[in-house]
C-alpha positions, 0 to 999 in steps of 0.5 A: 571150112564151114560144116554142120556136125554132131558128136552124139545122137538126139533132137536136131536143135540139141545136137547139131552145130554149124561151125569150123571144121578142117577143109578136107584134101583128097586122097588117092582116087578121090575128088574134092567137091566145093558143095553148092547144096545138100539134100536132106532125106528121112534117113538123115534125121533117123541116123541122127536120132539113132532110130532103129538102133542106128549107132553114131558110128564115128566121133563126129559126123557131118551129115547128109549123103546127097549134095551137088557142087563143083570138083575143085581138086582131085587126088592121085590117079584121078584125071585133072580134067575133072577139075571144074566139073559139076557133080552130084553125090551119092553115098557121101555119108554111107559108112563114112563120117563126113557128108555134104552138110559142108562147104567141102567134101573129099570122096571116092571119085565114082561117088561124084557123078557129072551133072547135066548142064540143064540141072540146077545144083538144087536139083542135083541134091535130090538125086542120090537117094530118092532118084536111085531108089525109085529107079531100083524099085521100078526096075525090080517091079518088072513094069511094062505096058499092060501091067499095073502097079501100086505106089505107096506114097506117091507124093513122097520124095521116092514115090514121086519119082517112082510114079514118073518112072513107072509111067515111062515104063508104060504101066497103069499107076495107082497110088496112096496118099493122104491129102488133096495137095498130095493127090494133086502132086501125084497126078502131076507125076502121072499117077492114073488113079489116087486113093486116099488111104485115110478116107477110102478102103485101099483094098476095095478101091484097088479091086474096083480099079483093076476089075477085081484082078488086083495089081501086078506090083507094089512099090512100097514105102512102109512094108510093116504098116501096108502089108495088111492091105495085100491080100485085098489088092494084090494079084497072084504071082505079083511083085512087091518091092520094099524100100521102106519100113516103119518098124523093125518087125512085121506080122505077115500073112505067110501062107497067103504069100506062099499060096499066091506066089508073091515075090518079095524083093527088099532093096537097100539103095546104099548097097546096090551091087556093082552091075545094077548100079552101073545100069542105074546110073546109065538110065538115070543119067539118060533121064537127067540129060533128057529132062524127063524127070520132075524135081520138086524143091519144096524149101531152100534154107541156108546151112545154118538152118540145118536143125530146122531142115531136119525137123521139117523133113521128119515132121513131113511139113512140106511137099517135096525136097528140102535143100540146104544152100551152102555158103 
């Protein structure tokens, strides 16, 4: 089969190769998916570069956890009725060497989820990390009508879904962005108020928008950078849900956190516990079936252009998801 792979970490054009690899066969409890698309996420380029001390882990890596395609073979213990089923994948390359940047992938049956008919293969490649992370963050934030949430980076891949889900919970949504295009993108997702963090005082704007009360919750993409804003814009007893970090360490206003009873939740979507994951997949599945989520495909490239795709995502040059089409 054709696949993209690397055997050592470094810059995308230097380490990524597209060529022949053995076609996998499904083992017991596994399905094989003939992939149509592969989604590129920030975690993919970070692992490839060895960011935050990430080791290579395997002699050869086929990257990417997210993708979509059709089950074409099943292993022992998996119903043959799954053959022909269109699916999206999650955790396809988490603690595994071979991900979705290939024509075929064999993986545990539960990592391939039936895809609604209305969903395209490109949209299916956006679900695994971004949608599930957004769901977990909004779920942990305990939103409801009358509550106010600050979604950091509401034009990002996770933030854009978090804005949509928070609005469906009835919350008032504030979000931070850096450009006019991103502001429009966040508003289209349902954000009530957009704050241009490069041009405005974030704390002052939040105070003005909340009548001096502060927000009830934060969905945070870069805790290490943005924690400095919290004393100015987060109310006592608020919940901060962190799904991303800009650095391995941060300086926290710890007494302020304690004095104001701030509930701090960190999540790691790859390691969601079984009960929460089951709830996530039920609720996300219902949203997808209903067509309730808007997916933004910014760019589609062939598998051969994977190095370019990684660089585009790393540099944040597009608004939305970058998806690879698998030949």
